[in-house]
C-alpha positions as CSV (number, residue, x, y, z in Angstrom):
1,M,-1.1,-33.7,-3.9
2,H,-4.8,-33.8,-3.1
3,P,-6.9,-31.0,-1.4
4,S,-8.2,-33.6,1.1
5,D,-4.7,-34.8,2.2
6,K,-4.7,-34.7,6.0
7,R,-1.7,-33.0,7.6
8,K,-0.8,-32.6,11.3
9,F,-1.3,-29.1,12.7
10,G,2.1,-28.5,14.2
11,R,2.5,-29.8,17.7
12,V,-1.3,-29.6,18.3
13,D,-3.6,-32.7,18.4
14,L,-5.4,-31.6,15.2
15,D,-5.3,-32.7,11.6
16,V,-6.2,-30.3,8.9
17,T,-6.7,-30.7,5.1
18,A,-3.9,-29.4,2.9
19,F,-6.5,-27.2,1.2
20,S,-8.7,-25.0,3.4
21,F,-11.7,-22.8,2.8
22,G,-11.2,-19.1,3.5
23,T,-14.4,-17.2,4.1
24,A,-13.5,-13.5,3.5
25,P,-15.3,-13.6,0.1
26,I,-18.6,-14.8,1.6
27,G,-18.4,-11.8,3.8
28,N,-18.9,-9.9,0.5
29,I,-15.5,-8.4,0.2
30,F,-15.4,-5.9,-2.7
31,R,-18.7,-7.3,-4.1
32,E,-21.7,-9.2,-3.1
33,I,-22.1,-13.0,-3.2
34,D,-25.6,-14.4,-2.9
35,E,-26.6,-16.9,-0.2
36,A,-26.9,-19.7,-2.8
37,T,-23.4,-19.3,-4.1
38,S,-22.0,-19.0,-0.6
39,Q,-23.7,-22.3,0.4
40,A,-22.8,-24.0,-2.8
41,M,-19.0,-23.2,-2.4
42,I,-18.9,-24.7,1.1
43,E,-20.8,-27.7,0.0
44,R,-18.6,-28.2,-3.0
45,S,-15.4,-27.9,-0.9
46,W,-16.9,-30.5,1.5
47,E,-17.5,-32.9,-1.4
48,A,-13.9,-32.4,-2.4
49,G,-12.8,-33.5,1.0
50,V,-11.9,-30.1,2.4
51,R,-12.3,-30.2,6.2
52,Y,-10.7,-27.0,7.5
53,F,-12.6,-23.7,7.4
54,D,-11.3,-20.3,8.5
55,T,-13.5,-17.3,9.3
56,A,-13.5,-14.0,11.3
57,P,-15.9,-11.5,12.9
58,M,-14.4,-8.8,10.6
59,Y,-15.4,-10.6,7.4
60,G,-18.6,-8.9,6.3
61,H,-19.1,-7.5,9.8
62,G,-20.3,-10.9,11.0
63,L,-21.8,-12.1,7.7
64,A,-19.1,-14.7,6.9
65,E,-19.4,-16.3,10.4
66,L,-23.2,-16.4,10.0
67,R,-22.9,-18.1,6.6
68,T,-20.2,-20.5,7.7
69,G,-22.2,-21.6,10.7
70,H,-25.3,-22.0,8.5
71,A,-23.5,-24.2,5.9
72,L,-21.7,-26.4,8.6
73,R,-24.6,-26.6,11.1
74,W,-25.7,-30.2,10.3
75,K,-22.2,-31.6,9.6
76,N,-20.7,-33.8,12.3
77,R,-18.7,-31.4,14.4
78,D,-15.8,-33.8,14.8
79,D,-15.4,-34.1,11.1
80,Y,-13.9,-30.7,10.5
81,V,-11.6,-28.0,12.0
82,L,-12.8,-24.5,12.4
83,S,-10.8,-21.3,13.1
84,S,-11.9,-17.8,13.8
85,K,-10.3,-14.6,15.2
86,V,-10.4,-12.1,18.1
87,G,-9.4,-8.4,18.3
88,R,-12.6,-6.9,17.0
89,L,-16.1,-6.7,18.7
90,L,-19.3,-6.2,16.6
91,K,-21.9,-3.7,17.9
92,P,-25.4,-3.6,16.4
93,A,-26.0,-0.2,14.7
94,P,-28.3,1.4,12.0
95,R,-27.0,0.5,8.6
96,A,-26.8,4.1,7.5
97,S,-24.3,4.8,10.3
98,I,-21.8,2.1,9.3
99,N,-18.8,2.5,7.0
100,F,-18.8,-1.0,5.4
101,A,-15.8,-0.5,3.0
102,P,-14.4,-2.8,1.6
103,W,-17.4,-5.0,2.4
104,K,-20.7,-4.8,0.4
105,N,-24.2,-5.3,2.0
106,A,-22.6,-6.7,5.2
107,G,-24.0,-7.3,8.7
108,A,-25.6,-4.5,10.6
109,F,-22.7,-4.1,13.1
110,R,-20.1,-1.5,13.6
111,I,-16.6,-2.8,14.3
112,E,-14.6,-1.8,17.4
113,F,-11.0,-3.0,18.0
114,D,-10.6,-4.6,21.4
115,Y,-7.5,-6.5,22.4
116,S,-8.3,-6.7,26.1
117,Y,-8.8,-9.9,28.2
118,D,-12.5,-9.3,28.5
119,G,-12.9,-8.2,24.9
120,T,-11.2,-11.4,23.8
121,M,-13.5,-13.6,25.9
122,R,-16.5,-11.7,24.6
123,S,-15.4,-11.9,21.0
124,L,-15.1,-15.7,21.1
125,E,-18.5,-16.1,22.8
126,D,-20.1,-13.8,20.1
127,S,-18.5,-15.8,17.3
128,L,-20.0,-19.1,18.7
129,Q,-23.4,-17.4,19.0
130,R,-23.2,-16.1,15.4
131,M,-22.2,-19.5,14.0
132,A,-24.4,-21.5,16.4
133,L,-21.7,-24.1,16.5
134,E,-20.5,-25.8,19.7
135,R,-16.8,-24.9,19.5
136,I,-14.0,-23.2,17.6
137,D,-10.8,-25.2,17.4
138,I,-8.2,-22.6,16.5
139,C,-8.3,-18.9,17.5
140,F,-6.1,-16.2,16.0
141,I,-5.4,-12.7,17.2
142,H,-6.4,-10.7,14.1
143,D,-4.6,-7.8,12.4
144,I,-2.0,-6.6,14.9
145,D,0.3,-5.7,12.0
146,V,1.6,-2.5,10.4
147,F,-0.4,-3.1,7.3
148,T,-3.7,-2.8,9.3
149,R,-2.7,-0.6,12.2
150,G,0.0,1.7,10.8
151,A,1.7,3.9,13.4
152,E,-0.4,2.4,16.2
153,Q,1.0,-1.1,15.6
154,P,3.6,-1.2,18.4
155,E,1.0,-0.2,21.1
156,V,-1.7,-2.5,19.6
157,F,0.8,-5.4,19.5
158,R,1.7,-4.8,23.2
159,Q,-2.0,-4.7,24.2
160,A,-2.6,-8.0,22.3
161,M,0.4,-9.8,23.8
162,D,-1.0,-8.8,27.2
163,G,-4.9,-9.0,27.0
164,C,-5.6,-11.4,24.1
165,W,-2.7,-13.6,25.0
166,K,-3.9,-14.1,28.6
167,A,-7.4,-14.9,27.6
168,L,-6.5,-17.3,24.8
169,A,-3.8,-19.1,27.0
170,K,-6.5,-19.6,29.6
171,L,-9.0,-20.9,27.0
172,R,-6.4,-23.3,25.7
173,E,-5.5,-24.5,29.1
174,E,-9.2,-25.2,29.8
175,G,-9.6,-27.0,26.5
176,V,-12.1,-24.5,25.1
177,V,-9.9,-24.1,22.1
178,K,-7.1,-26.4,20.9
179,A,-4.7,-23.9,19.3
180,I,-4.0,-20.2,19.6
181,G,-2.2,-18.0,17.3
182,V,-1.8,-14.7,15.3
183,G,-3.4,-13.9,11.9
184,V,-1.7,-11.0,10.1
185,N,-0.2,-9.8,6.8
186,E,3.5,-9.7,7.9
187,W,5.8,-12.6,8.9
188,Q,7.9,-10.2,11.0
189,V,4.9,-9.7,13.4
190,C,4.4,-13.5,13.6
191,H,8.1,-13.9,14.3
192,E,8.0,-11.3,17.1
193,A,4.9,-12.9,18.6
194,L,6.5,-16.4,18.7
195,K,9.6,-15.0,20.3
196,Q,7.5,-13.4,23.1
197,R,4.7,-16.0,23.7
198,D,4.0,-19.7,23.4
199,F,1.8,-19.6,20.3
200,D,0.7,-22.8,18.4
201,C,0.1,-21.3,15.0
202,F,-0.1,-18.4,12.6
203,L,-2.3,-17.4,9.7
204,L,-0.2,-15.4,7.2
205,A,-1.7,-13.6,4.2
206,G,0.9,-14.0,1.5
207,R,4.6,-13.4,2.6
208,Y,5.5,-17.0,1.7
209,T,5.0,-17.4,-2.0
210,L,6.8,-18.2,-5.3
211,L,7.8,-14.5,-5.2
212,E,8.6,-14.0,-1.5
213,Q,10.7,-16.3,0.6
214,E,12.3,-14.0,3.2
215,S,10.5,-15.8,6.0
216,L,12.8,-18.8,5.4
217,D,15.6,-16.8,7.1
218,E,14.4,-16.9,10.7
219,F,10.6,-17.1,11.0
220,L,9.9,-20.5,9.4
221,P,12.9,-22.2,11.0
222,L,11.7,-21.0,14.5
223,C,8.2,-22.4,13.7
224,E,9.8,-25.8,12.9
225,A,11.8,-25.7,16.1
226,R,8.8,-24.8,18.2
227,G,6.2,-27.0,16.4
228,A,4.2,-24.0,15.4
229,A,1.9,-24.5,12.3
230,V,1.6,-21.7,9.7
231,V,-1.5,-21.5,7.5
232,V,-0.9,-19.4,4.4
233,G,-3.6,-17.4,2.6
234,G,-3.0,-15.1,-0.4
235,G,-0.6,-17.5,-2.1
236,F,-1.2,-15.7,-5.4
237,N,0.3,-12.4,-3.9
238,S,-3.3,-11.0,-4.5
239,G,-3.4,-11.7,-8.2
240,I,-0.2,-11.9,-10.3
241,L,0.5,-15.6,-9.5
242,A,-3.0,-16.5,-10.7
243,T,-3.2,-14.2,-13.7
244,G,0.5,-14.2,-14.8
245,A,2.3,-11.0,-15.9
246,V,-0.6,-9.5,-17.8
247,E,-1.3,-5.8,-18.1
248,G,-2.9,-4.5,-14.9
249,A,-1.7,-7.5,-12.9
250,K,-2.0,-7.0,-9.1
251,Y,0.8,-7.6,-6.6
252,N,-0.1,-7.2,-2.9
253,Y,-3.2,-5.2,-3.8
254,A,-1.5,-2.7,-6.1
255,P,-0.3,-2.7,-9.7
256,A,2.7,-5.0,-10.0
257,P,6.0,-3.2,-10.3
258,A,8.3,-3.8,-13.3
259,D,10.8,-6.1,-11.4
260,I,7.9,-8.4,-10.2
261,M,6.4,-8.5,-13.7
262,E,9.8,-9.5,-15.1
263,K,10.3,-12.2,-12.5
264,V,6.9,-13.6,-13.1
265,R,7.5,-13.7,-16.9
266,K,10.6,-15.8,-16.3
267,I,8.7,-18.2,-14.0
268,E,6.0,-18.5,-16.7
269,A,8.6,-19.5,-19.2
270,V,9.7,-22.4,-17.0
271,C,6.0,-23.3,-16.5
272,R,5.6,-23.5,-20.3
273,D,8.7,-25.7,-20.6
274,H,7.2,-28.2,-18.2
275,S,3.5,-27.8,-19.0
276,V,2.7,-26.5,-15.5
277,P,0.0,-23.9,-14.9
278,L,1.5,-21.0,-12.9
279,P,-1.3,-21.0,-10.3
280,A,-0.8,-24.8,-9.7
281,A,2.9,-24.2,-8.9
282,A,2.0,-21.2,-6.7
283,L,-0.5,-23.2,-4.6
284,Q,1.6,-26.4,-4.3
285,F,4.8,-24.6,-3.5
286,V,3.4,-23.1,-0.3
287,V,2.4,-26.4,1.4
288,A,5.7,-28.1,0.6
289,H,7.2,-26.4,3.6
290,P,7.1,-28.7,6.7
291,A,5.8,-25.9,8.9
292,I,2.8,-25.1,6.6
293,P,0.1,-27.8,6.8
294,S,-2.6,-25.9,4.9
295,F,-3.2,-23.4,2.1
296,C,-6.3,-21.2,2.8
297,A,-8.1,-20.1,-0.4
298,G,-10.9,-17.7,-0.7
299,T,-13.0,-17.9,-3.8
300,R,-16.0,-16.0,-5.2
301,T,-17.7,-18.6,-7.4
302,V,-18.0,-22.4,-7.5
303,E,-16.1,-22.3,-10.8
304,Q,-13.2,-20.5,-9.1
305,L,-13.2,-23.0,-6.3
306,E,-13.2,-25.9,-8.8
307,Q,-10.3,-24.3,-10.6
308,N,-8.3,-24.0,-7.4
309,L,-9.0,-27.6,-6.5
310,K,-7.7,-28.7,-9.9
311,W,-4.6,-26.6,-9.7
312,F,-3.9,-28.0,-6.2
313,S,-3.9,-31.6,-7.5
314,H,-2.2,-30.9,-10.9
315,S,0.9,-33.2,-11.3
316,I,4.1,-31.2,-11.3
317,P,7.5,-32.9,-12.3
318,A,10.5,-32.6,-9.9
319,A,12.4,-31.1,-12.9
320,F,10.2,-28.0,-12.8
321,W,11.3,-27.1,-9.3
322,A,15.0,-27.9,-10.1
323,D,14.8,-25.7,-13.1
324,L,13.4,-22.7,-11.1
325,K,16.3,-23.1,-8.7
326,A,18.9,-23.5,-11.4
327,K,17.6,-20.2,-13.0
328,G,17.7,-18.4,-9.7
329,L,14.0,-17.9,-9.6
330,L,13.5,-19.8,-6.3
331,R,15.7,-19.9,-3.3
332,E,18.0,-23.0,-3.0
333,D,16.8,-23.6,0.5
334,A,13.1,-23.5,-0.3
335,P,11.4,-26.9,0.3
336,V,9.5,-28.1,-2.8
337,P,6.9,-30.8,-3.3
338,A,8.2,-34.3,-3.4
């Protein structure tokens, strides 16, 4: 598999590359990335044939959108696909008054949640201004999940299915955007959204990985039936599938529990038998599912990006996947790379 392989984006008249560039790190999440590194990573991904870029107002309080627009400004707009998100508005404010966590040295905007019709329209307009690009192809409703909103989630979800949905459906109908969807951390929220509204796509952080395949039960089959595309980010479960079961390995942003460490050790043993790097298997597994056209990777350095691109195109024998299934380490019904 090659990062530049073009895949159809569900039922929508769009082709995306199998590997896509996620811009949360260039919003300075957890630590700062300088302008030169941000620019160099986007340039390097472009050289590698990557033509799908995902961003959001939340990433660095506008900084990621600004940097994305800057890096793509002189590319032919028809040569790439761009997605951003709605659900938050950015309001200029004195830096000292802003809680930036988890972002470092981010944009001088405070963030307000807004899932209303007017807020959605305003959000998309603001994103276009920040990027100084003529259009956004795909628009996701951002973070209407339990992970982000806690006890408020049911009410937030209801607001979004009313306000955001109406605005995005109108923009899609008018051809302003080509695809509309939901971007969250839980497949259950995507599943509920697809049952309630006619969405084209989803951006799912983790939740379909070498370690987690529950979404094969109902959500991914419904996506296939409806022609909805799923872009998956966080295919390393926030760390352990990149690092392996080392001391201090992270699983979903927390120290990995013992049962996960044990399962990863068993997967690593199969990897050694077939000379397959664990991260290569993790990346390629995700995009083997017919409903998942693209894996969205966020990287902090050009070296990290290069490494991901290599893993993505590493040759993996069919016997490796068969072995994982035979040992009960992968669901029998999980699609694997051809």
